[in-house]
CHARMM internal coordinates of N, CA and C (Angstrom, degrees):
IC EDIT
DIST 1 N 1 CA 1.4478
DIST 1 CA 1 C 1.5223
ANGL 1 N 1 CA 1 C 108.28
DIST 1 C 2 N 1.3117
ANGL 1 CA 1 C 2 N 115.33
DIHE 1 N 1 CA 1 C 2 N 140.17
DIST 2 N 2 CA 1.4549
ANGL 1 C 2 N 2 CA 120.26
DIHE 1 CA 1 C 2 N 2 CA -178.24
DIST 2 CA 2 C 1.5148
ANGL 2 N 2 CA 2 C 112.48
DIHE 1 C 2 N 2 CA 2 C -78.41
DIST 2 C 3 N 1.2792
ANGL 2 CA 2 C 3 N 113.47
DIHE 2 N 2 CA 2 C 3 N 179.18
DIST 3 N 3 CA 1.4615
ANGL 2 C 3 N 3 CA 121.13
DIHE 2 CA 2 C 3 N 3 CA -177.54
DIST 3 CA 3 C 1.5273
ANGL 3 N 3 CA 3 C 112.26
DIHE 2 C 3 N 3 CA 3 C -63.51
DIST 3 C 4 N 1.3265
ANGL 3 CA 3 C 4 N 116.85
DIHE 3 N 3 CA 3 C 4 N -36.08
DIST 4 N 4 CA 1.4608
ANGL 3 C 4 N 4 CA 121.36
DIHE 3 CA 3 C 4 N 4 CA -177.39
DIST 4 CA 4 C 1.5245
ANGL 4 N 4 CA 4 C 111.76
DIHE 3 C 4 N 4 CA 4 C -103.56
DIST 4 C 5 N 1.3015
ANGL 4 CA 4 C 5 N 117.86
DIHE 4 N 4 CA 4 C 5 N 25.28
DIST 5 N 5 CA 1.4522
ANGL 4 C 5 N 5 CA 121.15
DIHE 4 CA 4 C 5 N 5 CA -179.13
DIST 5 CA 5 C 1.5149
ANGL 5 N 5 CA 5 C 110.30
DIHE 4 C 5 N 5 CA 5 C 84.27
DIST 5 C 6 N 1.2942
ANGL 5 CA 5 C 6 N 115.05
DIHE 5 N 5 CA 5 C 6 N -149.58
DIST 6 N 6 CA 1.4607
ANGL 5 C 6 N 6 CA 120.58
DIHE 5 CA 5 C 6 N 6 CA -177.44
DIST 6 CA 6 C 1.5282
ANGL 6 N 6 CA 6 C 109.56
DIHE 5 C 6 N 6 CA 6 C -108.12
DIST 6 C 7 N 1.3275
ANGL 6 CA 6 C 7 N 116.70
DIHE 6 N 6 CA 6 C 7 N 67.02
DIST 7 N 7 CA 1.4630
ANGL 6 C 7 N 7 CA 121.36
DIHE 6 CA 6 C 7 N 7 CA -179.87
DIST 7 CA 7 C 1.5224
ANGL 7 N 7 CA 7 C 110.54
DIHE 6 C 7 N 7 CA 7 C -84.92
DIST 7 C 8 N 1.3046
ANGL 7 CA 7 C 8 N 115.50
DIHE 7 N 7 CA 7 C 8 N 138.79
DIST 8 N 8 CA 1.4548
ANGL 7 C 8 N 8 CA 121.58
DIHE 7 CA 7 C 8 N 8 CA 174.48
DIST 8 CA 8 C 1.5287
ANGL 8 N 8 CA 8 C 107.00
DIHE 7 C 8 N 8 CA 8 C -94.11
DIST 8 C 9 N 1.3242
ANGL 8 CA 8 C 9 N 116.24
DIHE 8 N 8 CA 8 C 9 N 90.98
DIST 9 N 9 CA 1.4646
ANGL 8 C 9 N 9 CA 121.13
DIHE 8 CA 8 C 9 N 9 CA -173.52
DIST 9 CA 9 C 1.5208
ANGL 9 N 9 CA 9 C 112.49
DIHE 8 C 9 N 9 CA 9 C -61.63
DIST 9 C 10 N 1.3132
ANGL 9 CA 9 C 10 N 116.52
DIHE 9 N 9 CA 9 C 10 N -37.78
DIST 10 N 10 CA 1.4591
ANGL 9 C 10 N 10 CA 120.09
DIHE 9 CA 9 C 10 N 10 CA -178.63
DIST 10 CA 10 C 1.5307
ANGL 10 N 10 CA 10 C 110.60
DIHE 9 C 10 N 10 CA 10 C -62.89
DIST 10 C 11 N 1.3200
ANGL 10 CA 10 C 11 N 117.12
DIHE 10 N 10 CA 10 C 11 N -43.99
DIST 11 N 11 CA 1.4624
ANGL 10 C 11 N 11 CA 121.10
DIHE 10 CA 10 C 11 N 11 CA 179.51
DIST 11 CA 11 C 1.5213
ANGL 11 N 11 CA 11 C 111.01
DIHE 10 C 11 N 11 CA 11 C -64.64
DIST 11 C 12 N 1.3283
ANGL 11 CA 11 C 12 N 117.54
DIHE 11 N 11 CA 11 C 12 N -44.38
DIST 12 N 12 CA 1.4675
ANGL 11 C 12 N 12 CA 121.09
DIHE 11 CA 11 C 12 N 12 CA -179.51
DIST 12 CA 12 C 1.5271
ANGL 12 N 12 CA 12 C 111.14
DIHE 11 C 12 N 12 CA 12 C -64.49
DIST 12 C 13 N 1.3242
ANGL 12 CA 12 C 13 N 117.60
DIHE 12 N 12 CA 12 C 13 N -39.63
DIST 13 N 13 CA 1.4678
ANGL 12 C 13 N 13 CA 120.59
DIHE 12 CA 12 C 13 N 13 CA 179.84
DIST 13 CA 13 C 1.5283
ANGL 13 N 13 CA 13 C 110.81
DIHE 12 C 13 N 13 CA 13 C -65.35
DIST 13 C 14 N 1.3265
ANGL 13 CA 13 C 14 N 116.92
DIHE 13 N 13 CA 13 C 14 N -46.14
DIST 14 N 14 CA 1.4633
ANGL 13 C 14 N 14 CA 120.36
DIHE 13 CA 13 C 14 N 14 CA -179.55
DIST 14 CA 14 C 1.5240
ANGL 14 N 14 CA 14 C 111.81
DIHE 13 C 14 N 14 CA 14 C -66.83
DIST 14 C 15 N 1.3227
ANGL 14 CA 14 C 15 N 116.57
DIHE 14 N 14 CA 14 C 15 N -44.65
DIST 15 N 15 CA 1.4576
ANGL 14 C 15 N 15 CA 120.38
DIHE 14 CA 14 C 15 N 15 CA -178.53
DIST 15 CA 15 C 1.5231
ANGL 15 N 15 CA 15 C 111.51
DIHE 14 C 15 N 15 CA 15 C -65.68
DIST 15 C 16 N 1.3230
ANGL 15 CA 15 C 16 N 116.89
DIHE 15 N 15 CA 15 C 16 N -43.14
DIST 16 N 16 CA 1.4586
ANGL 15 C 16 N 16 CA 120.10
DIHE 15 CA 15 C 16 N 16 CA 177.74
DIST 16 CA 16 C 1.5136
ANGL 16 N 16 CA 16 C 112.21
DIHE 15 C 16 N 16 CA 16 C -62.23
DIST 16 C 17 N 1.3266
ANGL 16 CA 16 C 17 N 116.51
DIHE 16 N 16 CA 16 C 17 N -40.50
DIST 17 N 17 CA 1.4593
ANGL 16 C 17 N 17 CA 120.67
DIHE 16 CA 16 C 17 N 17 CA 178.70
DIST 17 CA 17 C 1.5272
ANGL 17 N 17 CA 17 C 110.92
DIHE 16 C 17 N 17 CA 17 C -64.56
DIST 17 C 18 N 1.3286
ANGL 17 CA 17 C 18 N 116.65
DIHE 17 N 17 CA 17 C 18 N -47.04
DIST 18 N 18 CA 1.4628
ANGL 17 C 18 N 18 CA 119.76
DIHE 17 CA 17 C 18 N 18 CA -177.85
DIST 18 CA 18 C 1.5276
ANGL 18 N 18 CA 18 C 112.32
DIHE 17 C 18 N 18 CA 18 C -66.82
DIST 18 C 19 N 1.3261
ANGL 18 CA 18 C 19 N 117.58
DIHE 18 N 18 CA 18 C 19 N -39.16
DIST 19 N 19 CA 1.4644
ANGL 18 C 19 N 19 CA 119.88
DIHE 18 CA 18 C 19 N 19 CA 176.81
DIST 19 CA 19 C 1.5261
ANGL 19 N 19 CA 19 C 111.42
DIHE 18 C 19 N 19 CA 19 C -65.89
DIST 19 C 20 N 1.3107
ANGL 19 CA 19 C 20 N 116.62
DIHE 19 N 19 CA 19 C 20 N -36.48
DIST 20 N 20 CA 1.4635
ANGL 19 C 20 N 20 CA 120.26
DIHE 19 CA 19 C 20 N 20 CA 178.29
DIST 20 CA 20 C 1.5216
ANGL 20 N 20 CA 20 C 111.21
DIHE 19 C 20 N 20 CA 20 C -67.82
DIST 20 C 21 N 1.3172
ANGL 20 CA 20 C 21 N 116.92
DIHE 20 N 20 CA 20 C 21 N -41.35
DIST 21 N 21 CA 1.4639
ANGL 20 C 21 N 21 CA 120.48
DIHE 20 CA 20 C 21 N 21 CA 177.32
DIST 21 CA 21 C 1.5242
ANGL 21 N 21 CA 21 C 110.29
DIHE 20 C 21 N 21 CA 21 C -64.40
DIST 21 C 22 N 1.3354
ANGL 21 CA 21 C 22 N 117.09
DIHE 21 N 21 CA 21 C 22 N -39.30
DIST 22 N 22 CA 1.4648
ANGL 21 C 22 N 22 CA 120.50
DIHE 21 CA 21 C 22 N 22 CA 177.42
DIST 22 CA 22 C 1.5270
ANGL 22 N 22 CA 22 C 110.81
DIHE 21 C 22 N 22 CA 22 C -63.87
DIST 22 C 23 N 1.3206
ANGL 22 CA 22 C 23 N 117.33
DIHE 22 N 22 CA 22 C 23 N -41.59
DIST 23 N 23 CA 1.4624
ANGL 22 C 23 N 23 CA 121.38
DIHE 22 CA 22 C 23 N 23 CA 178.58
DIST 23 CA 23 C 1.5254
ANGL 23 N 23 CA 23 C 110.49
DIHE 22 C 23 N 23 CA 23 C -62.46
DIST 23 C 24 N 1.3270
ANGL 23 CA 23 C 24 N 116.84
DIHE 23 N 23 CA 23 C 24 N -43.96
DIST 24 N 24 CA 1.4623
ANGL 23 C 24 N 24 CA 120.90
DIHE 23 CA 23 C 24 N 24 CA 177.54
DIST 24 CA 24 C 1.5301
ANGL 24 N 24 CA 24 C 110.73
DIHE 23 C 24 N 24 CA 24 C -62.44
DIST 24 C 25 N 1.3290
ANGL 24 CA 24 C 25 N 116.79
DIHE 24 N 24 CA 24 C 25 N -44.57
DIST 25 N 25 CA 1.4620
ANGL 24 C 25 N 25 CA 120.60
DIHE 24 CA 24 C 25 N 25 CA -177.48
DIST 25 CA 25 C 1.5259
ANGL 25 N 25 CA 25 C 111.55
DIHE 24 C 25 N 25 CA 25 C -64.42
DIST 25 C 26 N 1.3220
ANGL 25 CA 25 C 26 N 117.25
DIHE 25 N 25 CA 25 C 26 N -38.53
DIST 26 N 26 CA 1.4656
ANGL 25 C 26 N 26 CA 120.02
DIHE 25 CA 25 C 26 N 26 CA 178.89
DIST 26 CA 26 C 1.5284
ANGL 26 N 26 CA 26 C 110.41
DIHE 25 C 26 N 26 CA 26 C -66.13
DIST 26 C 27 N 1.3251
ANGL 26 CA 26 C 27 N 116.83
DIHE 26 N 26 CA 26 C 27 N -44.90
DIST 27 N 27 CA 1.4607
ANGL 26 C 27 N 27 CA 120.24
DIHE 26 CA 26 C 27 N 27 CA 179.47
DIST 27 CA 27 C 1.5182
ANGL 27 N 27 CA 27 C 112.50
DIHE 26 C 27 N 27 CA 27 C -63.87
DIST 27 C 28 N 1.3242
ANGL 27 CA 27 C 28 N 116.53
DIHE 27 N 27 CA 27 C 28 N -46.91
DIST 28 N 28 CA 1.4652
ANGL 27 C 28 N 28 CA 120.13
DIHE 27 CA 27 C 28 N 28 CA -179.58
DIST 28 CA 28 C 1.5242
ANGL 28 N 28 CA 28 C 111.11
DIHE 27 C 28 N 28 CA 28 C -68.57
DIST 28 C 29 N 1.3232
ANGL 28 CA 28 C 29 N 116.85
DIHE 28 N 28 CA 28 C 29 N -39.84
DIST 29 N 29 CA 1.4604
ANGL 28 C 29 N 29 CA 120.33
DIHE 28 CA 28 C 29 N 29 CA 179.05
DIST 29 CA 29 C 1.5161
ANGL 29 N 29 CA 29 C 112.67
DIHE 28 C 29 N 29 CA 29 C -63.63
DIST 29 C 30 N 1.3163
ANGL 29 CA 29 C 30 N 116.44
DIHE 29 N 29 CA 29 C 30 N -39.56
DIST 30 N 30 CA 1.4659
ANGL 29 C 30 N 30 CA 119.97
DIHE 29 CA 29 C 30 N 30 CA 178.69
DIST 30 CA 30 C 1.5250
ANGL 30 N 30 CA 30 C 110.83
DIHE 29 C 30 N 30 CA 30 C -65.83
DIST 30 C 31 N 1.3201
ANGL 30 CA 30 C 31 N 116.91
DIHE 30 N 30 CA 30 C 31 N -41.70
DIST 31 N 31 CA 1.4705
ANGL 30 C 31 N 31 CA 119.27
DIHE 30 CA 30 C 31 N 31 CA 178.50
DIST 31 CA 31 C 1.5234
ANGL 31 N 31 CA 31 C 111.51
DIHE 30 C 31 N 31 CA 31 C -66.37
DIST 31 C 32 N 1.3266
ANGL 31 CA 31 C 32 N 117.22
DIHE 31 N 31 CA 31 C 32 N -42.73
DIST 32 N 32 CA 1.4594
ANGL 31 C 32 N 32 CA 120.05
DIHE 31 CA 31 C 32 N 32 CA 179.44
DIST 32 CA 32 C 1.5218
ANGL 32 N 32 CA 32 C 111.56
DIHE 31 C 32 N 32 CA 32 C -66.37
DIST 32 C 33 N 1.3228
ANGL 32 CA 32 C 33 N 116.89
DIHE 32 N 32 CA 32 C 33 N -37.34
DIST 33 N 33 CA 1.4609
ANGL 32 C 33 N 33 CA 120.14
DIHE 32 CA 32 C 33 N 33 CA 177.97
DIST 33 CA 33 C 1.5240
ANGL 33 N 33 CA 33 C 110.97
DIHE 32 C 33 N 33 CA 33 C -65.02
DIST 33 C 34 N 1.3193
ANGL 33 CA 33 C 34 N 116.77
DIHE 33 N 33 CA 33 C 34 N -43.52
DIST 34 N 34 CA 1.4683
ANGL 33 C 34 N 34 CA 120.09
DIHE 33 CA 33 C 34 N 34 CA 178.47
DIST 34 CA 34 C 1.5245
ANGL 34 N 34 CA 34 C 110.92
DIHE 33 C 34 N 34 CA 34 C -64.09
DIST 34 C 35 N 1.3182
ANGL 34 CA 34 C 35 N 117.04
DIHE 34 N 34 CA 34 C 35 N -39.03
DIST 35 N 35 CA 1.4650
ANGL 34 C 35 N 35 CA 119.98
DIHE 34 CA 34 C 35 N 35 CA 179.12
DIST 35 CA 35 C 1.5275
ANGL 35 N 35 CA 35 C 111.13
DIHE 34 C 35 N 35 CA 35 C -68.78
DIST 35 C 36 N 1.3272
ANGL 35 CA 35 C 36 N 117.30
DIHE 35 N 35 CA 35 C 36 N -38.32
DIST 36 N 36 CA 1.4590
ANGL 35 C 36 N 36 CA 120.47
DIHE 35 CA 35 C 36 N 36 CA -179.95
DIST 36 CA 36 C 1.5257
ANGL 36 N 36 CA 36 C 111.75
DIHE 35 C 36 N 36 CA 36 C -68.44
DIST 36 C 37 N 1.3275
ANGL 36 CA 36 C 37 N 116.35
DIHE 36 N 36 CA 36 C 37 N -30.26
DIST 37 N 37 CA 1.4646
ANGL 36 C 37 N 37 CA 120.62
DIHE 36 CA 36 C 37 N 37 CA 179.67
DIST 37 CA 37 C 1.5267
ANGL 37 N 37 CA 37 C 112.04
DIHE 36 C 37 N 37 CA 37 C -89.10
DIST 37 C 38 N 1.3340
ANGL 37 CA 37 C 38 N 117.15
DIHE 37 N 37 CA 37 C 38 N 0.83
DIST 38 N 38 CA 1.4657
ANGL 37 C 38 N 38 CA 123.30
DIHE 37 CA 37 C 38 N 38 CA -178.41
DIST 38 CA 38 C 1.5278
ANGL 38 N 38 CA 38 C 111.54
DIHE 37 C 38 N 38 CA 38 C 56.55
DIST 38 C 39 N 1.3294
ANGL 38 CA 38 C 39 N 115.09
DIHE 38 N 38 CA 38 C 39 N 43.57
DIST 39 N 39 CA 1.4595
ANGL 38 C 39 N 39 CA 121.91
DIHE 38 CA 38 C 39 N 39 CA 178.59
DIST 39 CA 39 C 1.5189
ANGL 39 N 39 CA 39 C 108.01
DIHE 38 C 39 N 39 CA 39 C -101.90
DIST 39 C 40 N 1.3206
ANGL 39 CA 39 C 40 N 116.71
DIHE 39 N 39 CA 39 C 40 N 133.11
DIST 40 N 40 CA 1.4605
ANGL 39 C 40 N 40 CA 120.87
DIHE 39 CA 39 C 40 N 40 CA 176.02
DIST 40 CA 40 C 1.5211
ANGL 40 N 40 CA 40 C 108.43
DIHE 39 C 40 N 40 CA 40 C -88.86
DIST 40 C 41 N 1.3131
ANGL 40 CA 40 C 41 N 115.89
DIHE 40 N 40 CA 40 C 41 N 120.38
DIST 41 N 41 CA 1.4608
ANGL 40 C 41 N 41 CA 121.14
DIHE 40 CA 40 C 41 N 41 CA -179.13
DIST 41 CA 41 C 1.5233
ANGL 41 N 41 CA 41 C 110.42
DIHE 40 C 41 N 41 CA 41 C -86.15
DIST 41 C 42 N 1.3271
ANGL 41 CA 41 C 42 N 116.98
DIHE 41 N 41 CA 41 C 42 N 145.75
DIST 42 N 42 CA 1.4659
ANGL 41 C 42 N 42 CA 118.96
DIHE 41 CA 41 C 42 N 42 CA 171.48
DIST 42 CA 42 C 1.5277
ANGL 42 N 42 CA 42 C 109.93
DIHE 41 C 42 N 42 CA 42 C -63.50
DIST 42 C 43 N 1.3003
ANGL 42 CA 42 C 43 N 116.08
DIHE 42 N 42 CA 42 C 43 N 159.58
DIST 43 N 43 CA 1.4653
ANGL 42 C 43 N 43 CA 120.60
DIHE 42 CA 42 C 43 N 43 CA -176.07
DIST 43 CA 43 C 1.5227
ANGL 43 N 43 CA 43 C 112.01
DIHE 42 C 43 N 43 CA 43 C -60.68
DIST 43 C 44 N 1.3348
ANGL 43 CA 43 C 44 N 117.87
DIHE 43 N 43 CA 43 C 44 N -37.67
DIST 44 N 44 CA 1.4636
ANGL 43 C 44 N 44 CA 119.05
DIHE 43 CA 43 C 44 N 44 CA -177.43
DIST 44 CA 44 C 1.5245
ANGL 44 N 44 CA 44 C 111.25
DIHE 43 C 44 N 44 CA 44 C -69.05
DIST 44 C 45 N 1.3465
ANGL 44 CA 44 C 45 N 118.06
DIHE 44 N 44 CA 44 C 45 N -34.22
DIST 45 N 45 CA 1.4623
ANGL 44 C 45 N 45 CA 120.10
DIHE 44 CA 44 C 45 N 45 CA 177.60
DIST 45 CA 45 C 1.5213
ANGL 45 N 45 CA 45 C 110.80
DIHE 44 C 45 N 45 CA 45 C -70.51
DIST 45 C 46 N 1.3132
ANGL 45 CA 45 C 46 N 116.66
DIHE 45 N 45 CA 45 C 46 N -40.67
DIST 46 N 46 CA 1.4581
ANGL 45 C 46 N 46 CA 120.17
DIHE 45 CA 45 C 46 N 46 CA 177.57
DIST 46 CA 46 C 1.5229
ANGL 46 N 46 CA 46 C 110.39
DIHE 45 C 46 N 46 CA 46 C -62.06
DIST 46 C 47 N 1.3326
ANGL 46 CA 46 C 47 N 116.69
DIHE 46 N 46 CA 46 C 47 N -43.49
DIST 47 N 47 CA 1.4628
ANGL 46 C 47 N 47 CA 120.50
DIHE 46 CA 46 C 47 N 47 CA 178.11
DIST 47 CA 47 C 1.5238
ANGL 47 N 47 CA 47 C 110.90
DIHE 46 C 47 N 47 CA 47 C -64.36
DIST 47 C 48 N 1.3292
ANGL 47 CA 47 C 48 N 117.53
DIHE 47 N 47 CA 47 C 48 N -38.49
DIST 48 N 48 CA 1.4628
ANGL 47 C 48 N 48 CA 121.40
DIHE 47 CA 47 C 48 N 48 CA 178.97
DIST 48 CA 48 C 1.5238
ANGL 48 N 48 CA 48 C 111.01
DIHE 47 C 48 N 48 CA 48 C -62.14
DIST 48 C 49 N 1.3293
ANGL 48 CA 48 C 49 N 117.25
DIHE 48 N 48 CA 48 C 49 N -46.67
DIST 49 N 49 CA 1.4568
ANGL 48 C 49 N 49 CA 120.65
DIHE 48 CA 48 C 49 N 49 CA -178.60
DIST 49 CA 49 C 1.5284
ANGL 49 N 49 CA 49 C 111.74
DIHE 48 C 49 N 49 CA 49 C -67.41
DIST 49 C 50 N 1.3202
ANGL 49 CA 49 C 50 N 117.36
DIHE 49 N 49 CA 49 C 50 N -38.37
DIST 50 N 50 CA 1.4671
ANGL 49 C 50 N 50 CA 120.17
DIHE 49 CA 49 C 50 N 50 CA 176.78
DIST 50 CA 50 C 1.5257
ANGL 50 N 50 CA 50 C 110.33
DIHE 49 C 50 N 50 CA 50 C -65.68
DIST 50 C 51 N 1.3264
ANGL 50 CA 50 C 51 N 116.57
DIHE 50 N 50 CA 50 C 51 N -41.81
DIST 51 N 51 CA 1.4658
ANGL 50 C 51 N 51 CA 119.92
DIHE 50 CA 50 C 51 N 51 CA 177.69
DIST 51 CA 51 C 1.5251
ANGL 51 N 51 CA 51 C 111.51
DIHE 50 C 51 N 51 CA 51 C -63.94
DIST 51 C 52 N 1.3313
ANGL 51 CA 51 C 52 N 117.21
DIHE 51 N 51 CA 51 C 52 N -36.47
DIST 52 N 52 CA 1.4617
ANGL 51 C 52 N 52 CA 120.15
DIHE 51 CA 51 C 52 N 52 CA 176.79
DIST 52 CA 52 C 1.5264
ANGL 52 N 52 CA 52 C 110.47
DIHE 51 C 52 N 52 CA 52 C -62.97
DIST 52 C 53 N 1.3141
ANGL 52 CA 52 C 53 N 117.20
DIHE 52 N 52 CA 52 C 53 N -39.92
DIST 53 N 53 CA 1.4610
ANGL 52 C 53 N 53 CA 120.51
DIHE 52 CA 52 C 53 N 53 CA 178.08
DIST 53 CA 53 C 1.5221
ANGL 53 N 53 CA 53 C 111.23
DIHE 52 C 53 N 53 CA 53 C -65.67
DIST 53 C 54 N 1.3248
ANGL 53 CA 53 C 54 N 117.05
DIHE 53 N 53 CA 53 C 54 N -42.20
DIST 54 N 54 CA 1.4670
ANGL 53 C 54 N 54 CA 120.93
DIHE 53 CA 53 C 54 N 54 CA -178.78
DIST 54 CA 54 C 1.5196
ANGL 54 N 54 CA 54 C 110.80
DIHE 53 C 54 N 54 CA 54 C -66.46
DIST 54 C 55 N 1.3356
ANGL 54 CA 54 C 55 N 117.02
DIHE 54 N 54 CA 54 C 55 N -48.06
DIST 55 N 55 CA 1.4679
ANGL 54 C 55 N 55 CA 120.67
DIHE 54 CA 54 C 55 N 55 CA -179.30
DIST 55 CA 55 C 1.5280
ANGL 55 N 55 CA 55 C 110.37
DIHE 54 C 55 N 55 CA 55 C -65.50
DIST 55 C 56 N 1.3249
ANGL 55 CA 55 C 56 N 117.56
DIHE 55 N 55 CA 55 C 56 N -38.13
DIST 56 N 56 CA 1.4590
ANGL 55 C 56 N 56 CA 120.72
DIHE 55 CA 55 C 56 N 56 CA 177.33
DIST 56 CA 56 C 1.5185
ANGL 56 N 56 CA 56 C 112.30
DIHE 55 C 56 N 56 CA 56 C -63.13
DIST 56 C 57 N 1.3184
ANGL 56 CA 56 C 57 N 116.64
DIHE 56 N 56 CA 56 C 57 N -41.83
DIST 57 N 57 CA 1.4666
ANGL 56 C 57 N 57 CA 120.48
DIHE 56 CA 56 C 57 N 57 CA 178.42
DIST 57 CA 57 C 1.5221
ANGL 57 N 57 CA 57 C 111.47
DIHE 56 C 57 N 57 CA 57 C -65.94
DIST 57 C 58 N 1.3263
ANGL 57 CA 57 C 58 N 116.51
DIHE 57 N 57 CA 57 C 58 N -46.40
DIST 58 N 58 CA 1.4708
ANGL 57 C 58 N 58 CA 119.71
DIHE 57 CA 57 C 58 N 58 CA 179.10
DIST 58 CA 58 C 1.5265
ANGL 58 N 58 CA 58 C 111.61
DIHE 57 C 58 N 58 CA 58 C -63.37
DIST 58 C 59 N 1.3216
ANGL 58 CA 58 C 59 N 116.45
DIHE 58 N 58 CA 58 C 59 N -40.89
DIST 59 N 59 CA 1.4596
ANGL 58 C 59 N 59 CA 119.92
DIHE 58 CA 58 C 59 N 59 CA 178.50
DIST 59 CA 59 C 1.5163
ANGL 59 N 59 CA 59 C 112.26
DIHE 58 C 59 N 59 CA 59 C -64.46
DIST 59 C 60 N 1.3303
ANGL 59 CA 59 C 60 N 116.95
DIHE 59 N 59 CA 59 C 60 N -40.21
DIST 60 N 60 CA 1.4612
ANGL 59 C 60 N 60 CA 120.39
DIHE 59 CA 59 C 60 N 60 CA 179.39
DIST 60 CA 60 C 1.5247
ANGL 60 N 60 CA 60 C 111.46
DIHE 59 C 60 N 60 CA 60 C -66.25
DIST 60 C 61 N 1.3194
ANGL 60 CA 60 C 61 N 116.97
DIHE 60 N 60 CA 60 C 61 N -31.33
DIST 61 N 61 CA 1.4620
ANGL 60 C 61 N 61 CA 119.94
DIHE 60 CA 60 C 61 N 61 CA 178.55
DIST 61 CA 61 C 1.5271
ANGL 61 N 61 CA 61 C 112.38
DIHE 60 C 61 N 61 CA 61 C -81.69
DIST 61 C 62 N 1.3245
ANGL 61 CA 61 C 62 N 117.06
DIHE 61 N 61 CA 61 C 62 N -39.78
DIST 62 N 62 CA 1.4624
ANGL 61 C 62 N 62 CA 120.28
DIHE 61 CA 61 C 62 N 62 CA -172.27
DIST 62 CA 62 C 1.5243
ANGL 62 N 62 CA 62 C 114.34
DIHE 61 C 62 N 62 CA 62 C -88.21
DIST 62 C 63 N 1.3191
ANGL 62 CA 62 C 63 N 118.41
DIHE 62 N 62 CA 62 C 63 N -30.43
DIST 63 N 63 CA 1.4657
ANGL 62 C 63 N 63 CA 120.02
DIHE 62 CA 62 C 63 N 63 CA -177.01
DIST 63 CA 63 C 1.5309
ANGL 63 N 63 CA 63 C 112.60
DIHE 62 C 63 N 63 CA 63 C -61.04
DIST 63 C 64 N 1.3333
ANGL 63 CA 63 C 64 N 120.27
DIHE 63 N 63 CA 63 C 64 N -50.63
DIST 64 N 64 CA 1.4663
ANGL 63 C 64 N 64 CA 118.60
DIHE 63 CA 63 C 64 N 64 CA 177.14
DIST 64 CA 64 C 1.5280
ANGL 64 N 64 CA 64 C 112.69
DIHE 63 C 64 N 64 CA 64 C -65.92
DIST 64 C 65 N 1.3238
ANGL 64 CA 64 C 65 N 116.59
DIHE 64 N 64 CA 64 C 65 N -32.82
DIST 65 N 65 CA 1.4611
ANGL 64 C 65 N 65 CA 119.35
DIHE 64 CA 64 C 65 N 65 CA 179.26
DIST 65 CA 65 C 1.5226
ANGL 65 N 65 CA 65 C 110.95
DIHE 64 C 65 N 65 CA 65 C -65.87
DIST 65 C 66 N 1.3254
ANGL 65 CA 65 C 66 N 116.43
DIHE 65 N 65 CA 65 C 66 N -46.73
DIST 66 N 66 CA 1.4666
ANGL 65 C 66 N 66 CA 120.26
DIHE 65 CA 65 C 66 N 66 CA -177.49
DIST 66 CA 66 C 1.5205
ANGL 66 N 66 CA 66 C 111.16
DIHE 65 C 66 N 66 CA 66 C -71.59
DIST 66 C 67 N 1.3453
ANGL 66 CA 66 C 67 N 117.49
DIHE 66 N 66 CA 66 C 67 N -52.41
DIST 67 N 67 CA 1.4611
ANGL 66 C 67 N 67 CA 120.52
DIHE 66 CA 66 C 67 N 67 CA -174.02
DIST 67 CA 67 C 1.5219
ANGL 67 N 67 CA 67 C 113.34
DIHE 66 C 67 N 67 CA 67 C -84.96
DIST 67 C 68 N 1.3186
ANGL 67 CA 67 C 68 N 118.23
DIHE 67 N 67 CA 67 C 68 N -19.46
DIST 68 N 68 CA 1.4539
ANGL 67 C 68 N 68 CA 120.15
DIHE 67 CA 67 C 68 N 68 CA -179.24
DIST 68 CA 68 C 1.5106
ANGL 68 N 68 CA 68 C 114.40
DIHE 67 C 68 N 68 CA 68 C -99.12
DIST 68 C 69 N 1.3393
ANGL 68 CA 68 C 69 N 118.03
DIHE 68 N 68 CA 68 C 69 N -22.44
DIST 69 N 69 CA 1.4626
ANGL 68 C 69 N 69 CA 120.56
DIHE 68 CA 68 C 69 N 69 CA -175.76
DIST 69 CA 69 C 1.5244
ANGL 69 N 69 CA 69 C 111.88
DIHE 68 C 69 N 69 CA 69 C -122.60
DIST 69 C 70 N 1.3201
ANGL 69 CA 69 C 70 N 117.52
DIHE 69 N 69 CA 69 C 70 N -57.78
DIST 70 N 70 CA 1.4720
ANGL 69 C 70 N 70 CA 120.94
DIHE 69 CA 69 C 70 N 70 CA -169.66
DIST 70 CA 70 C 1.5236
ANGL 70 N 70 CA 70 C 112.40
DIHE 69 C 70 N 70 CA 70 C -69.65
DIST 70 C 71 N 1.3323
ANGL 70 CA 70 C 71 N 118.11
DIHE 70 N 70 CA 70 C 71 N -53.89
DIST 71 N 71 CA 1.4649
ANGL 70 C 71 N 71 CA 119.64
DIHE 70 CA 70 C 71 N 71 CA -176.86
DIST 71 CA 71 C 1.5318
ANGL 71 N 71 CA 71 C 113.46
DIHE 70 C 71 N 71 CA 71 C -64.13
DIST 71 C 72 N 1.3439
ANGL 71 CA 71 C 72 N 120.14
DIHE 71 N 71 CA 71 C 72 N -41.96
DIST 72 N 72 CA 1.4669
ANGL 71 C 72 N 72 CA 117.41
DIHE 71 CA 71 C 72 N 72 CA 176.43
DIST 72 CA 72 C 1.5336
ANGL 72 N 72 CA 72 C 113.21
DIHE 71 C 72 N 72 CA 72 C -63.35
DIST 72 C 73 N 1.3244
ANGL 72 CA 72 C 73 N 117.76
DIHE 72 N 72 CA 72 C 73 N -30.12
DIST 73 N 73 CA 1.4631
ANGL 72 C 73 N 73 CA 119.54
DIHE 72 CA 72 C 73 N 73 CA 179.07
DIST 73 CA 73 C 1.5234
ANGL 73 N 73 CA 73 C 112.61
DIHE 72 C 73 N 73 CA 73 C -73.33
DIST 73 C 74 N 1.3384
ANGL 73 CA 73 C 74 N 117.43
DIHE 73 N 73 CA 73 C 74 N -22.48
DIST 74 N 74 CA 1.4608
ANGL 73 C 74 N 74 CA 119.76
DIHE 73 CA 73 C 74 N 74 CA -179.81
DIST 74 CA 74 C 1.5197
ANGL 74 N 74 CA 74 C 112.87
DIHE 73 C 74 N 74 CA 74 C -86.57
DIST 74 C 75 N 1.3159
ANGL 74 CA 74 C 75 N 118.35
DIHE 74 N 74 CA 74 C 75 N -4.05
DIST 75 N 75 CA 1.4726
ANGL 74 C 75 N 75 CA 121.09
DIHE 74 CA 74 C 75 N 75 CA 178.18
DIST 75 CA 75 C 1.5080
ANGL 75 N 75 CA 75 C 110.30
DIHE 74 C 75 N 75 CA 75 C -65.57
END
COOR INIT
IC SEED 1 N 1 CA 1 C
IC BUILD
C-alpha cells in the first residue's frame, strides 16, 4: 500500500480536469448568454460567474499536475 492509501491517481486527475472544465464552461456560457441577450446581471451574479471561470481554470491546471505528477512521485 502506498503512502496515501490506494488512490487511483489517473481517475482523480481526469475527473478533476473534466469537472474544472465543466465549471469554466458553465461560468463562461452564462456570461456570454447574458451578454447576447443584453441582460444586465446583478453584481453578485457577475462575481459568481467570474469566480466560476477562475476556479475552473485553476482546477484544470492544478488537478493533473497534483494528481498526475506530484502525488505519484511522492509514493
